[in-house]
Structures are given as structure tokens and as C-alpha cells.
C-alpha positions in Angstrom: 28.7 -15.8 44.1 28.6 -12.3 41.7 26.7 -12.6 38.5 25.6 -10.5 35.8 22.5 -10.5 34.5 23.5 -8.7 31.3 20.3 -7.1 29.3 20.5 -7.0 24.8 17.1 -7.6 23.5 15.5 -7.8 26.3 14.6 -5.0 28.0 12.3 -6.6 30.8 11.6 -7.5 34.3 9.3 -9.7 33.9 8.7 -12.8 31.6 12.4 -13.5 31.0 14.2 -16.2 31.0 17.9 -15.6 31.8 16.7 -13.5 34.4 14.3 -15.6 36.4 17.9 -18.3 36.2 20.2 -15.1 37.2 18.0 -13.8 41.0 17.2 -17.8 41.1 21.0 -19.2 40.8 22.8 -15.9 42.3 24.0 -14.7 45.9 25.0 -11.6 44.4 23.1 -10.0 41.6 24.5 -7.1 39.1 22.3 -5.9 36.3 24.4 -4.9 33.2 23.5 -3.0 30.1 26.5 -2.5 27.4 26.4 0.8 24.5 29.1 -0.5 21.9 29.6 3.1 19.5 30.5 0.6 16.6 26.7 -0.3 16.7 25.6 3.1 16.1 24.1 4.5 13.2 23.6 8.6 11.9 22.9 10.6 14.1 19.1 11.1 12.5 18.0 7.3 12.9 14.7 6.8 14.1 15.5 2.8 15.0 19.3 4.2 17.2 17.0 7.2 18.9 13.7 4.8 19.8 16.3 1.9 21.7 18.1 4.6 23.7 15.1 5.0 25.4 13.9 1.8 25.9 16.9 1.6 27.5 16.8 4.6 30.1 13.6 3.2 30.5 14.7 0.0 31.8 17.1 2.2 33.6 14.0 3.9 35.4 12.2 0.7 36.2 14.8 -0.8 37.9 15.6 2.0 39.5 11.8 2.1 40.5 12.6 -1.1 42.2 15.3 0.1 44.4 17.8 -1.1 41.7 20.7 0.2 39.8 20.8 -0.6 36.0 24.8 -0.1 35.5 26.2 0.7 32.2 29.5 -0.1 30.3 30.4 1.9 27.3 33.0 1.3 25.0 34.7 -1.7 23.4 33.2 -4.6 24.4 36.5 -6.6 25.3 37.8 -3.6 27.0 34.6 -3.4 29.1 34.1 -6.8 30.5 37.9 -6.5 31.3 37.1 -3.6 33.4 33.9 -5.2 35.2 36.1 -8.4 35.9 38.7 -6.0 37.5 36.2 -3.7 39.4 34.7 -7.3 40.6 37.0 -10.1 40.7 34.6 -12.8 42.0 32.4 -12.1 39.4 32.0 -16.0 38.2 28.6 -16.2 35.8 26.3 -14.1 33.7 22.9 -14.8 32.2 22.2 -13.8 28.6 19.6 -14.5 26.4 21.2 -15.8 23.1 20.4 -14.0 19.5 20.6 -16.9 16.7 21.4 -14.4 13.8 22.7 -11.3 12.7 25.1 -9.0 14.4 23.8 -10.5 17.7 25.1 -13.8 16.7 28.8 -12.6 15.9 29.0 -10.9 19.1 28.1 -13.7 21.3 30.3 -15.4 19.4 33.3 -13.3 20.4 32.0 -12.9 24.5 32.3 -16.6 24.6 36.1 -16.5 24.2 36.1 -13.3 26.4 34.2 -15.2 29.2 36.5 -18.0 28.9 39.3 -16.3 29.7 37.8 -13.9 32.5 37.2 -17.6 33.7 33.2 -16.7 33.9 30.7 -19.5 33.2 28.1 -18.2 30.7 24.5 -19.3 30.5 23.1 -18.9 27.4 18.7 -18.9 27.0 16.4 -18.8 24.3 13.9 -15.5 25.0 12.9 -13.9 21.5 11.3 -15.8 19.7 7.7 -18.5 20.4 10.2 -21.3 19.2 13.7 -20.9 18.5 15.4 -20.8 14.9 16.7 -24.5 14.5 13.6 -25.8 16.6 10.8 -26.4 13.5 12.5 -29.1 10.8 10.6 -31.0 8.2 10.4 -34.2 8.8 13.4 -35.2 7.0 15.4 -32.9 9.0 15.9 -30.3 6.9 14.7 -26.5 7.3 11.4 -25.3 6.1 11.8 -22.9 2.7 7.9 -22.0 2.5 5.8 -20.6 5.1 2.9 -22.6 5.2 4.0 -26.4 6.1 6.3 -24.2 8.6 2.9 -22.1 10.1 1.3 -25.7 9.9 3.8 -27.7 11.8 4.3 -24.5 14.4 0.7 -24.3 15.5 0.6 -27.8 16.5 3.4 -27.5 18.5 3.1 -26.9 22.8 3.9 -22.8 23.1 5.7 -22.1 25.9 4.3 -20.2 28.8 4.6 -17.3 30.9 7.8 -17.1 33.4 7.5 -15.7 36.7 10.3 -13.8 37.7 10.6 -13.3 40.9 12.8 -9.9 41.6 14.9 -9.8 44.6 16.4 -6.0 45.0 18.2 -8.0 48.5 19.8 -9.7 45.8 21.1 -6.8 43.9 24.9 -4.5 43.2 23.2 -1.3 43.9 26.1 1.0 44.5 27.5 2.7 41.1 30.6 1.4 39.8 30.7 3.2 36.1 29.9 6.6 36.8 31.8 8.0 33.8 30.5 5.1 31.2 27.2 6.4 32.6 27.9 10.2 31.6 28.4 8.8 28.0 25.2 6.7 28.2 23.2 9.9 29.1 25.3 12.3 26.9 24.3 10.0 24.0 21.0 9.9 25.0 20.7 13.5 24.6 22.0 13.5 21.5 19.0 11.5 20.0 16.7 13.1 17.9 12.8 13.7 18.9 10.7 11.6 17.8 6.9 12.5 17.3 4.4 11.1 20.0 6.5 7.5 20.3 6.0 6.1 24.0 8.1 3.3 24.7 8.5 0.6 27.7 7.0 -2.0 29.9 3.9 0.0 30.6 3.0 1.3 27.4 3.6 -2.2 25.6 1.5 -3.8 28.2 -1.5 -1.1 27.9 -0.6 -1.4 23.9 -1.6 -5.2 24.4 -4.7 -4.5 26.5 -6.1 -2.0 24.0 -5.1 -4.1 20.6 -7.4 -7.1 22.3 -10.2 -5.4 23.3 -10.3 -2.9 20.2 -8.6 -4.5 17.0 -8.4 -8.2 17.1 -11.6 -9.0 16.0 -11.4 -7.1 12.6 -7.6 -7.8 12.5 -7.6 -9.8 8.9 -10.4 -7.0 7.4 -8.6 -4.0 9.1 -5.1 -4.0 9.3 -4.8 -3.5 5.4 -6.1 0.4 5.6 -3.6 2.6 6.9 -5.9 5.5 8.4 -8.1 3.1 10.4 -4.4 2.3 12.7 -5.6 -1.4 13.4 -2.4 -2.9 13.5 -1.2 -4.1 17.0 1.6 -1.9 16.5 3.7 -3.8 19.4 6.4 -4.5 16.9 8.2 -1.0 18.9 8.0 -2.6 22.2 8.9 -6.5 21.0 11.7 -5.3 18.9 13.6 -4.2 22.4 12.0 -6.7 24.1 10.4 -4.0 26.4 7.7 -6.7 26.2 7.8 -10.5 25.9 6.6 -12.2 22.8 5.2 -15.7 25.4 3.0 -12.6 26.7 1.6 -11.3 23.3 0.9 -15.1 22.7 -0.7 -16.0 26.0 -3.5 -12.8 26.7 -3.9 -13.0 22.3 -4.5 -17.0 22.8 -7.0 -16.7 25.7 -9.3 -14.0 23.8 -12.5 -15.4 22.5 -12.2 -16.7 18.7 -12.1 -14.3 15.9 -11.0 -14.4 12.3 -9.0 -12.2 13.4 -7.5 -13.9 16.1 -6.3 -16.6 13.7 -4.4 -14.1 11.6 -2.6 -12.4 13.9 -1.2 -15.7 15.6 -0.1 -16.5 12.1 1.6 -13.2 11.9 3.3 -14.4 15.2 4.4 -17.5 13.1 6.0 -15.1 10.5 8.2 -13.7 12.9 9.1 -17.0 14.1 9.8 -18.2 10.3 12.1 -15.1 9.2 14.0 -15.6 12.5 14.4 -19.2 10.9 15.3 -18.3 7.1 17.5 -15.5 8.7 19.6 -18.0 10.9 20.0 -20.9 7.9 20.6 -18.1 5.6 23.0 -15.6 7.2 24.2 -14.0 4.8 21.3 -13.0 3.8 21.3 -8.7 4.3 24.4 -8.5 1.5 23.4 -11.7 -0.2 19.5 -12.3 -2.1 18.8 -16.2 -1.2 17.2 -16.5 -4.8 20.2 -17.7 -6.7 17.9 -16.9 -10.1 17.7 -13.2 -9.1 21.7 -12.5 -8.2 22.1 -11.2 -11.7 19.7 -8.1 -11.5 20.4 -5.2 -13.0 19.6 -2.8 -10.3 19.5 0.6 -11.9 20.5 2.4 -8.6 19.8 6.0 -9.4 20.3 7.5 -6.4 18.6 11.1 -7.6 15.2 8.5 -8.0 16.2 7.1 -4.6 16.6 10.4 -2.8 12.9 10.8 -4.2 11.3 8.1 -2.6 12.9 9.0 0.8 11.8 11.9 1.1 8.4 11.1 -0.4 8.5 12.9 -3.2 7.5 10.8 -6.3 4.8 11.5 -7.3 2.9 9.1 -6.3 0.5 10.0 -3.3 1.0 6.7 -1.2 4.1 5.9 -1.7 5.0 9.7 -0.9 2.2 9.4 2.5 3.9 6.2 3.6 7.1 8.1 3.5 7.0 10.9 5.3 5.0 8.6 7.8 8.2 6.9 8.3 10.3 10.2 8.4 7.6 12.0 10.7 7.3 8.8 13.2 9.9 6.3 12.6 7.4 4.1 12.0 5.2 3.0 8.8 1.9 0.9 8.5 2.2 -3.1 7.1 0.1 -2.7 4.2 2.5 0.7 3.4 5.8 -1.4 3.7 4.8 -3.6 1.0 3.8 -1.0 -2.0 7.1 0.8 -1.0 8.8 -1.7 -1.2 7.9 -3.0 -4.1 7.5 0.4 -6.0 11.4 0.8 -4.9 12.6 -2.4 -6.6 9.8 -3.2 -9.1 9.1 0.6 -10.7 12.1 1.8 -9.9 14.6 -1.3 -10.1 16.8 0.0 -7.1 18.4 -2.5 -5.1 16.4 -4.3 -2.4 19.3 -3.4 0.0 19.5 -0.3 -0.4 15.8 0.5 1.1 16.6 -2.5 3.9 19.6 -0.2 5.1 17.5 3.3 5.1 14.9 1.2 7.1 17.5 -0.4 9.1 18.3 3.5 9.8 14.4 4.6 10.3 12.3 2.5 11.9 11.9 2.5 15.8 10.7 -1.0 15.2 13.4 -2.5 13.0 14.1 -5.8 13.1 15.9 -7.3 11.6 15.7 -10.5 10.3 11.6 -9.4 9.6 12.9 -6.1 7.8 15.2 -8.5 5.6 12.8 -11.2 5.0 10.3 -8.5 4.1 12.7 -6.7 2.1 13.8 -10.2 0.2 9.9 -11.0 -0.5 9.1 -7.6 -2.3 12.1 -7.8 -4.3 11.1 -11.3 -5.4 14.6 -12.1 -4.1 13.9 -14.5 -0.7 12.2 -17.9 0.5 8.8 -18.0 -0.7 8.9 -13.9 -1.6 6.3 -12.4 -3.9 6.6 -14.0 -7.7 8.6 -10.8 -10.2 6.2 -10.6 -12.1 3.5 -9.6 -9.6 4.0 -6.5 -9.0 2.1 -3.9 -6.9 0.2 -0.9 -8.8 1.0 1.9 -6.3 -2.1 3.8 -7.2 -5.0 0.5 -7.6 -3.4 0.4 -4.1 -4.3 4.4 -3.5 -7.6 3.3 -4.1 -8.7 0.0 -2.4 -6.5 1.3 0.7 -6.9 4.7 1.0 -10.6 5.1 -0.8 -10.9 9.1 -0.2 -7.4 9.8 0.4 -7.6 10.6 3.7 -4.4 8.9 4.8 -2.7 10.6 1.5 -4.0 14.4 3.2 -3.1 13.9 6.6 1.4 12.8 5.1 0.6 14.9 2.0 -0.5 18.2 3.0 -0.4 19.8 -0.3 -2.8 17.2 -1.9 -5.8 18.4 1.6 -8.0 20.3 -0.2 -8.5 17.1 -3.4 -11.8 16.5 -3.3 -12.1 14.3 -6.1 -10.6 10.2 -6.6 -8.2 12.4 -8.7 -6.0 12.8 -5.3 -5.2 9.0 -6.7 -3.4 10.0 -9.4 -2.8 14.0 -9.3 -1.3 14.1 -12.4 -4.7 13.4 -14.0 -6.1 17.1 -12.6 -7.2 19.6 -15.6 -5.6 23.1 -15.1 -9.3 24.5 -13.8 -9.5 21.7 -10.8 -5.9 22.8 -10.0 -6.0 26.2 -9.4 -9.3 25.3 -7.6 -8.0 22.7 -5.0 -4.3 25.1 -4.9 -2.4 23.0 -6.3 -0.1 22.7 -9.5 1.5 19.7 -10.8 5.1 19.5 -10.8 5.4 22.7 -8.7 3.4 21.9 -5.8 3.4 18.9 -5.6 5.6 16.7 -8.2 4.7 14.9 -11.7 4.7 10.6 -11.2 8.8 9.9 -11.2 8.8 7.5 -13.9 5.1 5.3 -16.0 4.2 2.0 -13.8 3.2 0.5 -17.0 6.2 0.6 -18.5 8.4 0.1 -15.9 6.2 -2.8 -15.0 7.3 -4.1 -18.2 10.9 -3.3 -18.1 10.9 -5.1 -14.7 9.7 -7.8 -16.2 11.9 -8.2 -18.8 15.1 -7.5 -16.4 14.4 -10.7 -13.8 13.7 -13.0 -16.8 17.4 -12.0 -18.2 18.7 -12.7 -14.9 17.0 -16.0 -14.1 18.1 -16.6 -18.1 21.5 -16.2 -17.5 21.2 -18.5 -13.9 20.0 -21.1 -16.2 22.6 -21.1 -18.6 25.4 -20.7 -15.8 23.7 -23.5 -14.4 23.5 -25.5 -17.7 27.3 -25.2 -18.1 28.3 -26.4 -14.4 26.1 -29.6 -15.3 27.9 -30.0 -18.7 31.0 -29.5 -16.8 30.6 -32.3 -14.5 29.2 -35.1 -17.0 32.2 -34.4 -18.9 34.5 -35.0 -15.6 32.7 -37.8 -15.4 32.9 -39.5 -18.4 36.9 -39.0 -18.2 37.1 -41.4 -15.9 
């Protein structure tokens, strides 16, 4: 029996449910990755570059174990038809399921293709600690608020680490698709270079080990300060499955108790929560979940959007964060909230614009978490921040980058400012500007908006959207009552 193990977002040879079953059930096994050009982003996408690098890392790891990762490149239906023609005895395929977004739609498509080819598909849940539809309320519905979800989540038994017996004698090693391999290598060579990006299973384990030993105990407090670099930074490994979420939970749970450990485990639950929200709200990438704010009148000023993307807003913490993203493909979590709030609440730019930009730029882009985070910040999602809670970028800067050291690292034109006006350089006197070697409006921009004024406007805009929704709902209710009275 010839089987295929199709890797997607599970690029590792350990603690992999589908891979374990594939080795266990198969006489002959082909390890496969499919590249679909329809999924490509822009040529400057850090997200895309990081994923290509992760695939190349898996290929190298398989090669070290005396195996071959076969690459198919092109239209998905044509690729699997080609595979069946090349290996007529192929009868089973093993996958770790996607529960949301493009991956779910792709799996629905290929299920039909596999049936037509006479291939049996074996699917497993592997990407999260608890699957999207595993946790429900006592009445059988899905949660909309995180805290009660977490209270049930934390009580459930967690899946253990899966042991994969890697038997290289079962592998089909002879290269079968050299042209596809060449196309993959060509695409790999075209990807942009990302500064100091370490990916792969080994790098993931090293990062996990460092985090547990050095940062976990103080995680609950230190994680909010971008300069401390005290977050786990495991997201870039989890997004491509270079590291199993079960492995992360297992190793963290075996460490000594601390408030940091408790807080980090709660973050793993948030990851599951957002996956559940996406699965139960499949249109959330394009549609606000909160009906009250689907009518928000976004201004969508393209020039202001460009200022935000380039880190040229005149608000130093926002600018430092956006430049960190552009330079490294990553952004500190506290700053993701600050920059998202600034875009949606200060600039009144549609959260979907920001979500799409982050999709292109983040090396750790996870659709469910990213969409959930943007809808949280924009107050359009489930269990999101109240619309009247708007982050003040200056006070956030004063609180979490007190001396401006993070700002100075990513906004070098401000590096010589020796007083606390670094949080609001527009307040520098002419004498101070000459002393510090930065001319506001020339070397660094004036603030592009007034936070105080925009806050008042945003609250008004959101309240108007809420009013429109409530009035439309009253009209619908009145029509329904009138219909009933007719009978």
C-alpha cells in the first residue's frame, strides 16, 4: 500500500499526529509538500518569505534522515492528478486538518479530488490544543466571551505529546518531480531576506528552552515592555508547525508554578479561543462580527495609511513598532494593540486594511489570531475592547518605554533626545531641537492627527453606527409584529 503524508502547517517530523499514523499504517510512504502559486502574496511579503524558508528547513531535515520531501508546484487538482499518474498504487493520504479559512476550503476541494482518484483521506486535528468545535457551553452553543471559555478549557484534559517512529526504510526516496522542485527553488531564491530570522525545528526548541528558563517566571509583567524582549517568540514557529503546540504546553506545564506560567498558559487558551471564533464565524476576515459596528463610516485616508505603514505618524512608539515590523517581520504584542488601535480609532481606517497589511508582513501570521486581534482592537469582534476605550499612544509610550530606548533603536532620528519629550517630540523647543539634532517637521514628522480630537470623533462615529443598527433592528421587529397581528 502506497500512502502520502501531505505536510501543510505541520512542518516537523516529531509530535505530528498525521505523520505518526502515516508511518504506522503504510508499507510505502511519500512525504509531500504542495506549493500553490494562487496563495502567493507580494514579492516583498515577510510572511511568504518565512514560510518558504520553513518548507526548505523541513526539506533539509528530511534529507538528514535519509529521506526525500517531494515538492508539487502548481494547480492543486493538476498536481494530484500528476501524482496519481506517477504512482498508480497510491491509495491513502494523511493530513492534519485545517478548521478555518483558506485551508478549510482547500480541504473541501481536495476531498472531492481524492474520491475521484480512489484515494482515502485520513484527517486529524493537530494545530491546536483543543479543536475549534471541541469546547461548548452547557447548552451546546459556542462561547462568545473568553473568560467562561477559558474556565472550561483549563479543566479539560490536555492531549499528550505524540511519538513518531520515523522509519526511513518505508520512504519513497527517488526524486519524482524535478521540474516542480526547480520551480520551488526558483521561488525560494526570489523571497526577500529577513534580518536575524531563525526558523526550523531546532531553532524552535532552542527558543522554547530559553523562554522557559529565562522569561517564563516574569512573563506576566515583563511581556508588556518591548525592549525587554520577554515574550516567548514561539509564534513564528507555531504558525508553520515547526513546533507542536502540544510540546509547548507539555514543557511549560512541567515547569515550576509562577504567575508568569499561569499567564502564558492563558495565552495558549486565547489561541484556541480565536480558532473557535473563526470556525464559528467563517466570514470574519471580511465582516465585522459585532453587528452594531458594521456601519462604521471609516475615513480610509490612503495618505494616512501610508504614514502608518512607513512609521511616519509623528507618534514615536507607533512609528518604532511599524518600523520594527517592516525591518524584522515581527512586532511585539503590546505594540500590535497600540498600532491597531491607532489605525482604527485615531485614523478611522478600516481594520481590514490593517489586517491585510499584517498578513503580508508578519512572519508569524496566523489568520485566526490576527483577525481576532484586529477585531478586538477595532471593537468589531466578539469579546473585544469597548469602542470608547482608545489607546493613547503617548501615554502607552511613557508607560512601556519609559526612557525611549525602544523608540531610539527603531527611530534613529530621535536617538539623541535626552529628555522625556521623546514620547512627544512635537513639544521640543527650537533650542532643544538644535541641541538634539532633530528638526520636527523636517527630520521627523509633526503628529499627523490630534489624539484628543480624533478620540472624540471616533466615539461619535461608533455611537452613530450603533444607533443606526438599533434603529434598523426596531424596524425589523415592528414589521414582524405587524405580520403576526395580520393573522
